[in-house]
NUVOMAR-255052 format. One record per residue (C-alpha): residue number from 1; residue in one letter; x, y, z. Coordinates in pm, 1 decimal, decimal comma, m for minus. Layout:
(site NUM; 'A'; (X; Y; Z))
...
***
This chain:
(site 1; 'M'; (m13468,3; 7281,1; 10482,7))
(site 2; 'I'; (m13466,2; 6892,1; 10284,9))
(site 3; 'M'; (m13100,9; 6867,9; 10277,6))
(site 4; 'E'; (m13088,8; 6939,7; 10635,3))
(site 5; 'K'; (m13324,2; 6683,2; 10759,3))
(site 6; 'A'; (m13172,0; 6406,1; 10511,4))
(site 7; 'E'; (m12848,6; 6494,5; 10681,4))
(site 8; 'E'; (m12954,6; 6442,9; 11014,0))
(site 9; 'M'; (m13148,3; 6118,4; 10902,0))
(site 10; 'L'; (m12826,3; 6003,0; 10768,8))
(site 11; 'K'; (m12631,0; 6071,8; 11070,8))
(site 12; 'E'; (m12850,8; 5850,3; 11263,0))
(site 13; 'H'; (m12930,5; 5575,9; 11023,3))
(site 14; 'K'; (m12782,8; 5365,6; 10762,5))
(site 15; 'L'; (m13017,3; 5419,7; 10479,8))
(site 16; 'C'; (m13023,8; 5275,1; 10136,0))
(site 17; 'N'; (m13077,1; 5497,1; 9853,4))
(site 18; 'H'; (m13445,6; 5370,3; 9806,2))
(site 19; 'C'; (m13513,4; 5438,2; 10158,0))
(site 20; 'L'; (m13371,8; 5741,8; 10168,5))
(site 21; 'G'; (m13509,9; 5867,3; 9812,7))
(site 22; 'R'; (m13868,6; 5735,8; 9969,9))
(site 23; 'A'; (m13857,1; 5952,1; 10269,5))
(site 24; 'F'; (m13898,7; 6254,0; 10006,2))
(site 25; 'A'; (m14099,1; 6053,8; 9731,1))
(site 26; 'L'; (m14341,7; 6298,4; 9664,6))
(site 27; 'L'; (m14120,1; 6573,0; 9594,8))
(site 28; 'G'; (m14055,0; 6588,3; 9201,8))
(site 29; 'K'; (m14092,8; 6276,4; 8988,5))
(site 30; 'G'; (m13841,2; 5958,9; 8931,9))
(site 31; 'E'; (m13739,1; 5658,2; 9116,0))
(site 32; 'N'; (m13674,7; 5677,5; 9466,3))
(site 33; 'R'; (m13342,9; 5520,5; 9421,6))
(site 34; 'I'; (m13260,6; 5780,5; 9178,9))
(site 35; 'R'; (m13364,2; 6038,5; 9414,0))
(site 36; 'G'; (m13194,0; 5876,5; 9733,6))
(site 37; 'K'; (m12901,7; 5868,2; 9506,8))
(site 38; 'S'; (m12925,9; 6243,9; 9411,7))
(site 39; 'I'; (m12964,6; 6358,8; 9788,1))
(site 40; 'R'; (m12686,5; 6156,4; 9891,4))
(site 41; 'L'; (m12450,0; 6308,6; 9636,3))
(site 42; 'V'; (m12543,7; 6662,4; 9731,4))
(site 43; 'I'; (m12499,9; 6623,6; 10106,2))
(site 44; 'N'; (m12170,4; 6426,1; 10038,6))
(site 45; 'M'; (m12038,4; 6731,4; 9842,8))
(site 46; 'E'; (m12138,1; 6984,4; 10078,7))
(site 47; 'R'; (m11979,1; 6780,2; 10341,5))
(site 48; 'E'; (m11649,2; 6725,5; 10158,8))
(site 49; 'A'; (m11654,8; 7105,9; 10139,2))
(site 50; 'R'; (m11679,3; 7155,1; 10480,8))
(site 51; 'G'; (m11384,8; 6902,0; 10532,3))
(site 52; 'E'; (m11618,5; 6615,5; 10636,1))
(site 53; 'D'; (m11630,2; 6250,7; 10544,1))
(site 54; 'G'; (m11950,8; 6174,8; 10352,0))
(site 55; 'F'; (m12243,8; 5904,5; 10431,3))
(site 56; 'Q'; (m12186,3; 5605,4; 10146,4))
(site 57; 'E'; (m12457,2; 5393,6; 10102,3))
(site 58; 'P'; (m12451,1; 5122,0; 10367,9))
(site 59; 'Q'; (m12399,9; 4748,2; 10251,1))
(site 60; 'E'; (m12686,8; 4669,3; 10465,6))
(site 61; 'C'; (m12957,5; 4925,0; 10479,7))
(site 62; 'E'; (m13087,5; 4927,0; 10860,8))
(site 63; 'L'; (m13458,3; 4981,2; 10761,1))
(site 64; 'C'; (m13523,7; 4760,8; 10445,0))
(site 65; 'G'; (m13230,9; 4504,7; 10497,5))
(site 66; 'N'; (m13162,4; 4544,3; 10120,3))
(site 67; 'V'; (m13499,8; 4421,1; 10034,3))
(site 68; 'F'; (m13528,1; 4619,7; 9698,4))
(site 69; 'K'; (m13199,6; 4367,9; 9559,0))
(site 70; 'K'; (m13452,5; 4101,7; 9559,7))
(site 71; 'T'; (m13718,4; 4276,8; 9348,6))
(site 72; 'E'; (m13622,3; 4080,4; 9028,5))
(site 73; 'Y'; (m13622,7; 3766,5; 9220,2))
(site 74; 'L'; (m13969,7; 3815,8; 9391,1))
(site 75; 'A'; (m14118,4; 3902,0; 9056,0))
(site 76; 'R'; (m14015,3; 3567,5; 8929,3))
(site 77; 'L'; (m14142,9; 3421,5; 9213,2))
(site 78; 'C'; (m14489,7; 3585,9; 9105,0))
(site 79; 'Y'; (m14430,2; 3454,5; 8738,3))
(site 80; 'D'; (m14355,8; 3108,6; 8822,2))
(site 81; 'K'; (m14671,8; 3049,0; 9075,1))
(site 82; 'A'; (m14915,1; 3205,3; 8806,3))
(site 83; 'S'; (m14714,9; 2988,0; 8508,5))
(site 84; 'R'; (m14751,0; 2654,3; 8724,2))
(site 85; 'L'; (m15101,9; 2688,7; 8791,4))
(site 86; 'G'; (m15164,0; 2774,2; 8379,4))
(site 87; 'L'; (m15335,5; 3076,5; 8517,6))
(site 88; 'E'; (m15544,6; 3293,6; 8259,7))
(site 89; 'F'; (m15541,3; 3688,9; 8325,5))
(site 90; 'E'; (m15484,8; 4023,5; 8147,3))
(site 91; 'G'; (m15443,9; 4306,4; 8375,2))
(site 92; 'F'; (m15247,9; 4278,5; 8750,1))
(site 93; 'L'; (m15162,1; 4424,3; 9052,2))
(site 94; 'V'; (m14899,2; 4374,1; 9314,8))
(site 95; 'G'; (m14942,1; 4390,7; 9678,8))
(site 96; 'S'; (m14696,0; 4321,6; 9960,7))
(site 97; 'R'; (m14722,2; 4220,2; 10323,6))
(site 98; 'V'; (m14400,8; 4362,8; 10518,5))
(site 99; 'P'; (m14343,9; 4286,9; 10845,7))
(site 100; 'K'; (m14484,8; 4471,0; 11155,6))
(site 101; 'E'; (m14136,3; 4586,1; 11279,9))
(site 102; 'I'; (m14033,8; 4742,1; 10955,0))
(site 103; 'V'; (m14338,2; 4926,3; 10888,2))
(site 104; 'E'; (m14309,9; 5067,5; 11261,1))
(site 105; 'K'; (m13957,8; 5183,7; 11244,0))
(site 106; 'E'; (m14029,5; 5336,5; 10906,9))
(site 107; 'R'; (m14328,5; 5528,7; 11090,6))
(site 108; 'E'; (m14118,0; 5634,4; 11396,1))
(site 109; 'I'; (m13839,5; 5740,2; 11128,4))
(site 110; 'I'; (m14093,6; 5965,5; 10934,8))
(site 111; 'E'; (m14247,6; 6108,2; 11260,2))
(site 112; 'K'; (m13891,8; 6180,1; 11422,4))
(site 113; 'F'; (m13784,1; 6358,5; 11131,6))
(site 114; 'G'; (m14146,6; 6513,1; 11056,8))
(site 115; 'L'; (m14126,8; 6368,2; 10646,0))
(site 116; 'K'; (m14432,3; 6458,5; 10521,9))
(site 117; 'Y'; (m14364,9; 6349,5; 10151,6))
(site 118; 'A'; (m14250,2; 6018,0; 10235,1))
(site 119; 'E'; (m14423,6; 5713,6; 10096,9))
(site 120; 'P'; (m14471,1; 5357,7; 10260,0))
(site 121; 'I'; (m14201,5; 5083,6; 10182,4))
(site 122; 'N'; (m14492,6; 4837,1; 10074,5))
(site 123; 'R'; (m14600,2; 5125,0; 9800,0))
(site 124; 'E'; (m14265,3; 5150,5; 9657,9))
(site 125; 'L'; (m14226,0; 4753,0; 9649,0))
(site 126; 'N'; (m14547,7; 4711,0; 9490,7))
(site 127; 'R'; (m14412,7; 4941,2; 9189,8))
(site 128; 'E'; (m14066,5; 4809,7; 9160,9))
(site 129; 'I'; (m14172,3; 4440,7; 9145,2))
(site 130; 'G'; (m14485,9; 4531,6; 8937,0))
(site 131; 'K'; (m14267,4; 4726,2; 8652,4))
(site 132; 'I'; (m14031,4; 4395,8; 8628,3))
(site 133; 'L'; (m14338,8; 4175,3; 8606,3))
(site 134; 'E'; (m14462,8; 4369,7; 8340,4))
(site 135; 'L'; (m14171,8; 4306,1; 8136,3))
(site 136; 'I'; (m14168,6; 3921,7; 8199,4))
(site 137; 'L'; (m14579,5; 3882,5; 8171,4))
(site 138; 'Q'; (m14584,7; 4149,0; 7894,3))
(site 139; 'K'; (m14913,0; 4226,0; 8068,6))
(site 140; 'P'; (m15005,7; 4554,5; 8215,2))
(site 141; 'V'; (m15093,2; 4622,4; 8553,4))
(site 142; 'N'; (m15452,6; 4748,3; 8639,6))
(site 143; 'K'; (m15502,3; 4928,8; 8946,1))
(site 144; 'S'; (m15872,2; 4930,1; 8901,9))
(site 145; 'N'; (m15972,1; 4585,6; 8828,5))
(site 146; 'P'; (m15698,9; 4370,7; 8803,8))
(site 147; 'D'; (m15770,2; 3973,5; 8736,2))
(site 148; 'V'; (m15501,5; 3858,9; 8971,8))
(site 149; 'V'; (m15327,5; 4052,4; 9265,2))
(site 150; 'F'; (m14994,6; 3888,4; 9362,9))
(site 151; 'I'; (m14950,8; 3918,4; 9723,4))
(site 152; 'V'; (m14596,6; 3887,4; 9770,9))
(site 153; 'E'; (m14434,6; 3840,0; 10130,3))
(site 154; 'P'; (m14058,2; 3968,9; 10046,0))
(site 155; 'Y'; (m13869,8; 3861,5; 10357,9))
(site 156; 'N'; (m14051,0; 3504,4; 10348,7))
(site 157; 'E'; (m14031,9; 3491,2; 9979,9))
(site 158; 'R'; (m14367,0; 3363,5; 9928,1))
(site 159; 'V'; (m14640,6; 3488,2; 9694,5))
(site 160; 'E'; (m15042,2; 3434,4; 9733,1))
(site 161; 'L'; (m15272,0; 3436,0; 9441,1))
(site 162; 'Q'; (m15602,3; 3665,6; 9495,2))
(site 163; 'I'; (m15792,0; 3588,8; 9168,5))
(site 164; 'R'; (m16085,5; 3797,8; 9065,5))
(site 165; 'P'; (m16399,2; 3592,5; 9068,0))
(site 166; 'L'; (m16595,8; 3519,4; 8718,8))
(site 167; 'Y'; (m16964,6; 3611,5; 8699,1))
(site 168; 'I'; (m17167,3; 3465,4; 8384,9))
(site 169; 'Y'; (m17539,1; 3571,1; 8368,8))
(site 170; 'G'; (m17794,6; 3356,3; 8214,8))
(site 171; 'R'; (m18166,1; 3239,5; 8238,7))
(site 172; 'Y'; (m18256,6; 2892,8; 8294,9))
(site 173; 'R'; (m18546,0; 2675,5; 8212,4))
(site 174; 'K'; (m18620,6; 2338,2; 8471,2))
(site 175; 'L'; (m18787,3; 2119,2; 8221,3))
(site 176; 'V'; (m18879,0; 1864,4; 8459,6))
(site 177; 'R'; (m19035,3; 1832,1; 8823,2))
(site 178; 'G'; (m18874,4; 1676,2; 9072,9))
(site 179; 'I'; (m18540,1; 1899,0; 9123,5))
(site 180; 'P'; (m18458,1; 2136,8; 9325,6))
(site 181; 'Q'; (m18269,0; 2450,4; 9274,7))
(site 182; 'T'; (m18027,3; 2402,8; 9514,7))
(site 183; 'P'; (m17846,0; 2070,9; 9634,1))
(site 184; 'L'; (m18120,0; 1933,3; 9870,8))
(site 185; 'K'; (m18097,0; 1628,7; 10084,3))
(site 186; 'G'; (m18269,5; 1342,6; 9943,1))
(site 187; 'F'; (m18228,4; 1461,4; 9601,1))
(site 188; 'K'; (m17886,6; 1328,0; 9361,3))
(site 189; 'E'; (m17881,9; 1639,8; 9156,5))
(site 190; 'S'; (m18042,5; 2006,8; 9123,9))
(site 191; 'V'; (m18047,9; 2281,7; 8857,4))
(site 192; 'A'; (m17735,1; 2450,1; 9028,7))
(site 193; 'S'; (m17553,4; 2118,4; 9027,6))
(site 194; 'I'; (m17630,6; 2078,0; 8650,4))
(site 195; 'I'; (m17540,8; 2384,8; 8561,3))
(site 196; 'C'; (m17186,1; 2451,1; 8770,5))
(site 197; 'K'; (m17056,5; 2094,2; 8676,3))
(site 198; 'P'; (m16943,3; 2213,9; 8334,7))
(site 199; 'F'; (m16836,6; 2570,5; 8440,8))
(site 200; 'S'; (m16658,2; 2418,4; 8723,3))
(site 201; 'K'; (m16464,3; 2184,1; 8453,5))
(site 202; 'A'; (m16405,7; 2443,3; 8235,8))
(site 203; 'T'; (m16272,3; 2721,1; 8479,5))
(site 204; 'K'; (m16099,4; 2505,3; 8702,4))
(site 205; 'G'; (m16245,4; 2726,8; 8954,5))
(site 206; 'E'; (m16528,7; 2683,8; 9229,2))
(site 207; 'C'; (m16843,2; 2748,1; 9123,7))
(site 208; 'I'; (m17102,5; 2894,4; 9323,2))
(site 209; 'F'; (m17501,2; 2943,6; 9172,4))
(site 210; 'H'; (m17741,3; 3221,5; 9241,1))
(site 211; 'G'; (m18083,9; 3203,7; 9125,3))
(site 212; 'A'; (m18318,7; 3518,5; 9123,8))
(site 213; 'G'; (m18570,9; 3362,8; 9333,6))
(site 214; 'R'; (m18653,7; 3035,9; 9324,2))
(site 215; 'E'; (m18936,3; 2746,1; 9223,3))
(site 216; 'D'; (m19064,7; 2464,6; 9436,6))
(site 217; 'V'; (m18918,4; 2111,2; 9382,6))
(site 218; 'D'; (m19217,7; 1999,7; 9193,7))
(site 219; 'V'; (m19277,0; 2302,8; 8993,2))
(site 220; 'R'; (m19132,5; 2356,4; 8638,9))
(site 221; 'M'; (m18979,7; 2673,2; 8514,8))
(site 222; 'L'; (m19084,1; 2709,1; 8144,5))
(site 223; 'G'; (m19100,5; 3018,3; 7901,9))
(site 224; 'N'; (m18807,6; 3268,6; 7874,5))
(site 225; 'G'; (m18629,6; 3115,4; 8201,5))
(site 226; 'R'; (m18536,1; 3282,1; 8544,8))
(site 227; 'P'; (m18222,8; 3502,5; 8564,5))
(site 228; 'F'; (m17932,2; 3327,2; 8763,6))
(site 229; 'V'; (m17582,9; 3439,7; 8794,9))
(site 230; 'V'; (m17291,6; 3165,8; 8826,1))
(site 231; 'E'; (m16999,0; 3312,3; 9044,3))
(site 232; 'V'; (m16684,1; 3129,2; 9000,1))
(site 233; 'K'; (m16410,2; 3173,3; 9243,1))
(site 234; 'R'; (m16046,6; 3162,7; 9181,7))
(site 235; 'P'; (m16072,5; 3064,4; 8834,4))
(site 236; 'I'; (m15777,2; 2948,2; 8657,5))
(site 237; 'K'; (m15911,2; 2971,9; 8303,3))
(site 238; 'R'; (m16123,6; 3285,1; 8229,8))
(site 239; 'H'; (m16106,9; 3244,1; 7874,6))
(site 240; 'V'; (m16404,5; 2983,5; 7854,0))
(site 241; 'D'; (m16649,2; 2882,4; 7554,2))
(site 242; 'L'; (m16983,0; 2983,2; 7706,5))
(site 243; 'E'; (m17169,8; 2814,9; 7360,4))
(site 244; 'K'; (m16985,8; 2503,2; 7463,7))
(site 245; 'I'; (m17089,6; 2529,1; 7814,8))
(site 246; 'A'; (m17455,9; 2565,5; 7712,9))
(site 247; 'E'; (m17468,1; 2249,1; 7489,8))
(site 248; 'E'; (m17334,1; 2029,9; 7791,0))
(site 249; 'I'; (m17569,2; 2212,6; 7988,3))
(site 250; 'N'; (m17862,4; 2175,7; 7784,1))
(site 251; 'K'; (m17791,7; 1790,7; 7662,9))
(site 252; 'S'; (m17905,5; 1686,3; 8034,9))
(site 253; 'G'; (m18283,4; 1732,7; 7890,0))
(site 254; 'K'; (m18374,5; 1818,3; 8284,7))
(site 255; 'V'; (m18234,1; 2187,5; 8264,3))
(site 256; 'E'; (m18161,7; 2397,6; 7981,8))
(site 257; 'V'; (m17986,8; 2755,5; 7995,2))
(site 258; 'L'; (m18007,8; 3063,0; 7770,3))
(site 259; 'G'; (m17816,2; 3390,6; 7720,4))
(site 260; 'L'; (m17510,9; 3295,8; 7881,4))
(site 261; 'R'; (m17268,7; 3603,9; 7886,3))
(site 262; 'F'; (m16978,0; 3776,6; 8116,4))
(site 263; 'I'; (m17095,4; 4019,2; 8351,5))
(site 264; 'T'; (m16939,7; 4254,9; 8646,4))
(site 265; 'N'; (m16997,1; 4180,7; 8992,6))
(site 266; 'E'; (m17213,7; 4525,7; 9019,5))
(site 267; 'E'; (m17409,8; 4370,3; 8705,0))
(site 268; 'A'; (m17482,1; 4055,5; 8928,8))
(site 269; 'E'; (m17611,2; 4223,6; 9192,1))
(site 270; 'K'; (m17832,8; 4410,1; 8998,9))
(site 271; 'V'; (m17979,9; 4092,7; 8829,3))
(site 272; 'L'; (m18042,8; 3920,7; 9177,4))
(site 273; 'T'; (m18170,1; 4198,6; 9378,1))
(site 274; 'S'; (m18443,8; 4293,5; 9097,6))
(site 275; 'N'; (m18818,3; 4200,4; 9141,2))
(site 276; 'H'; (m18991,6; 4051,2; 8869,7))
(site 277; 'K'; (m19354,8; 3987,3; 8798,8))
(site 278; 'K'; (m19398,2; 3634,9; 8715,4))
(site 279; 'E'; (m19654,5; 3423,2; 8460,6))
(site 280; 'Y'; (m19785,9; 3122,5; 8624,8))
(site 281; 'E'; (m20011,5; 2809,4; 8534,3))
(site 282; 'A'; (m20197,3; 2592,2; 8784,8))
(site 283; 'L'; (m20370,2; 2278,1; 8752,5))
(site 284; 'V'; (m20670,5; 2350,4; 9059,0))
(site 285; 'Y'; (m20844,7; 2064,9; 9186,7))
(site 286; 'V'; (m21164,8; 2134,1; 9380,5))
(site 287; 'E'; (m21307,4; 1800,2; 9546,8))
(site 288; 'E'; (m21644,9; 1913,3; 9540,4))
(site 289; 'G'; (m21627,9; 1987,3; 9215,6))
(site 290; 'I'; (m21654,7; 2320,6; 8970,9))
(site 291; 'S'; (m21814,5; 2480,2; 8733,5))
(site 292; 'R'; (m21748,3; 2701,4; 8438,6))
(site 293; 'E'; (m21962,3; 2983,0; 8661,4))
(site 294; 'E'; (m21732,3; 2920,2; 8928,8))
(site 295; 'V'; (m21416,6; 2950,4; 8771,7))
(site 296; 'E'; (m21514,8; 3298,8; 8585,5))
(site 297; 'K'; (m21611,3; 3379,0; 8964,0))
(site 298; 'V'; (m21259,9; 3273,7; 9058,8))
(site 299; 'V'; (m21107,3; 3459,7; 8784,7))
(site 300; 'K'; (m21311,0; 3780,8; 8847,0))
(site 301; 'A'; (m21236,0; 3810,7; 9199,1))
(site 302; 'L'; (m20846,3; 3745,8; 9124,9))
(site 303; 'E'; (m20804,7; 3984,9; 8858,7))
(site 304; 'G'; (m20619,3; 4320,1; 9005,8))
(site 305; 'A'; (m20659,4; 4166,2; 9363,7))
(site 306; 'T'; (m20431,4; 4275,3; 9657,8))
(site 307; 'I'; (m20348,3; 3940,4; 9814,2))
(site 308; 'H'; (m20239,2; 3949,2; 10214,6))
(site 309; 'Q'; (m20032,6; 3648,2; 10259,7))
(site 310; 'R'; (m19877,7; 3552,4; 10585,0))
(site 311; 'T'; (m19590,6; 3346,7; 10538,9))
(site 312; 'P'; (m19700,8; 3003,1; 10473,0))
(site 313; 'R'; (m19684,4; 2719,7; 10716,7))
(site 314; 'R'; (m19451,6; 2480,6; 10468,0))
(site 315; 'V'; (m19157,0; 2775,2; 10483,5))
(site 316; 'L'; (m19230,3; 2897,1; 10861,2))
(site 317; 'E'; (m18864,0; 2706,4; 10950,3))
(site 318; 'R'; (m18675,5; 2936,5; 10725,3))
(site 319; 'R'; (m18873,0; 3221,9; 10667,6))
(site 320; 'A'; (m19002,2; 3515,3; 10892,0))
(site 321; 'D'; (m19395,9; 3493,7; 10967,4))
(site 322; 'I'; (m19490,5; 3820,0; 10846,9))
(site 323; 'V'; (m19752,2; 3951,5; 10632,2))
(site 324; 'R'; (m19674,0; 3972,4; 10267,8))
(site 325; 'V'; (m19857,8; 4249,2; 10020,9))
(site 326; 'R'; (m19897,3; 4097,9; 9675,1))
(site 327; 'K'; (m20092,4; 4191,4; 9350,6))
(site 328; 'V'; (m20238,6; 3952,1; 9112,7))
(site 329; 'H'; (m20229,4; 4185,0; 8790,0))
(site 330; 'K'; (m20380,7; 3942,8; 8531,4))
(site 331; 'A'; (m20634,7; 3622,2; 8587,1))
(site 332; 'E'; (m20718,9; 3342,3; 8307,6))
(site 333; 'G'; (m20928,8; 3049,6; 8422,5))
(site 334; 'E'; (m21043,8; 2738,2; 8161,0))
(site 335; 'L'; (m21261,1; 2437,8; 8312,9))
(site 336; 'L'; (m21112,0; 2095,8; 8243,3))
(site 337; 'D'; (m21353,7; 1867,9; 8389,4))
(site 338; 'E'; (m21572,2; 1854,5; 8684,1))
(site 339; 'R'; (m21318,7; 1854,1; 8952,1))
(site 340; 'H'; (m21035,5; 2064,7; 8756,2))
(site 341; 'F'; (m20961,4; 2390,5; 8597,0))
(site 342; 'K'; (m20673,8; 2577,9; 8467,4))
(site 343; 'L'; (m20542,1; 2915,9; 8664,9))
(site 344; 'R'; (m20335,2; 3135,1; 8439,9))
(site 345; 'L'; (m20200,6; 3429,5; 8669,3))
(site 346; 'I'; (m19951,6; 3723,0; 8642,6))
(site 347; 'A'; (m19841,3; 3825,5; 8957,6))
(site 348; 'D'; (m19603,8; 4016,8; 9151,5))
(site 349; 'G'; (m19289,9; 3826,9; 9287,8))
(site 350; 'G'; (m19274,9; 3664,0; 9599,2))
(site 351; 'L'; (m19631,9; 3548,3; 9583,5))
(site 352; 'Y'; (m19654,9; 3198,7; 9690,7))
(site 353; 'I'; (m19934,8; 3064,2; 9429,7))
(site 354; 'K'; (m19981,2; 2729,5; 9609,3))
(site 355; 'E'; (m20123,9; 2928,8; 9908,3))
(site 356; 'L'; (m20305,6; 3148,4; 9718,3))
(site 357; 'I'; (m20535,6; 2831,3; 9592,6))
(site 358; 'S'; (m20520,9; 2660,5; 9914,4))
(site 359; 'G'; (m20570,9; 2954,2; 10152,6))
(site 360; 'D'; (m20328,3; 2764,8; 10365,9))
(site 361; 'K'; (m20597,4; 2768,1; 10629,9))
(site 362; 'G'; (m20701,5; 3122,0; 10651,3))
(site 363; 'R'; (m20319,6; 3250,0; 10616,6))
(site 364; 'T'; (m20378,3; 3415,6; 10257,3))
(site 365; 'T'; (m20681,3; 3607,2; 10151,5))
(site 366; 'P'; (m20850,1; 3636,0; 9955,8))
(site 367; 'S'; (m20770,0; 3274,6; 9800,4))
(site 368; 'V'; (m20926,4; 3031,1; 9545,9))
(site 369; 'S'; (m21085,6; 2832,0; 9851,6))
(site 370; 'E'; (m21208,3; 3147,4; 9995,7))
(site 371; 'I'; (m21341,9; 3237,8; 9719,6))
(site 372; 'L'; (m21543,2; 2914,5; 9614,8))
(site 373; 'G'; (m21639,3; 2828,3; 10003,7))
(site 374; 'K'; (m21490,7; 2500,2; 9857,7))
(site 375; 'K'; (m21133,5; 2362,1; 9941,6))
(site 376; 'A'; (m20917,4; 2399,5; 9643,2))
(site 377; 'W'; (m20560,3; 2283,6; 9592,1))
(site 378; 'C'; (m20269,0; 2330,3; 9344,9))
(site 379; 'E'; (m20184,8; 1980,9; 9166,7))
(site 380; 'K'; (m19956,4; 2088,8; 8942,7))
(site 381; 'L'; (m19792,6; 2445,0; 8896,8))
(site 382; 'D'; (m19555,2; 2589,8; 8609,6))
(site 383; 'V'; (m19374,8; 2927,1; 8609,7))
(site 384; 'L'; (m19460,9; 3049,0; 8255,8))
(site 385; 'N'; (m19250,8; 3331,4; 8217,5))
(site 386; 'I'; (m19045,7; 3568,2; 8434,3))
(site 387; 'L'; (m19141,7; 3943,0; 8286,2))
(site 388; 'D'; (m19003,4; 4294,0; 8323,0))
(site 389; 'E'; (m18866,7; 4460,9; 8622,6))
(site 390; 'Q'; (m19184,5; 4575,1; 8878,4))
***
């Protein structure tokens, strides 16, 4: 049956050994070119026995246009492109873009002759170019997680590089007030710009900063630091010294990073979607005055309290107007003077502490203002620690 189908194909189409063998690629093992050569040999022997002319391999294949004669050249194009960039990578993969008319013609042949064991032309191209590249580069094909994918356009003789991003985990401390986490109009720098600058320089890629939550411009992030992920798109250099990068960032005196390490995309997603309790310290001002007993009253009322907080007015332009339910797990207070006290809290992530103090005109309840029956607001706020996952 196989030989009959192959003979019928060759009567109607001038196919090279690659394309002939590919029509039966899933039968047996070995290269399509050798398979096609063997099929042609058997058919020609049978035809010769019947006194009929055989089917010689054509000078030009009507399906692929002899593209497989260019595989070494195409592999060299890939090598040259990576070398010119100075691209660092380990495993790689080859992909290809074949013109629609060739794909369509191949599909028609497959359907017409009922070729159940055929494989697409691009799959063979990818494999053949990949085998040559492995020899040239002395690096392995990696089908599951390649650092770079060479996308070859064999008929246009062009190569595009798809480079796997780098993901680096760390925690940052913001040591000063007056710096936004991400670039903001009116501010010369941000936590993101301070961290990303040395990463961009070292990797020669595009650096994107992702914080696990954020603090306000006027709030410091201290203690064990806030988790973040740096995503580097199209990195040319993958082998970078994270200790040196940390040293450069820490020289800023404004932002400090801890525990930098490479992670996977899946790990990055987990870091950025995990919810954490946070420890805060606020300097609270009460214009009408505050006593030690009133501080104790605030602490007692907030310890273990469930807070219903409607989206603060100051962020309504960029946040949905909903009611969030959060919990204060622990509260401590210390009277400083007749109008100030220090409030230390451990609370669920996503609780707006400034509004927990002011009440935001009744949008947060209970609040320090509500408990005291006096207007109170936050003069200074620090995030002391990001605690374990909730």
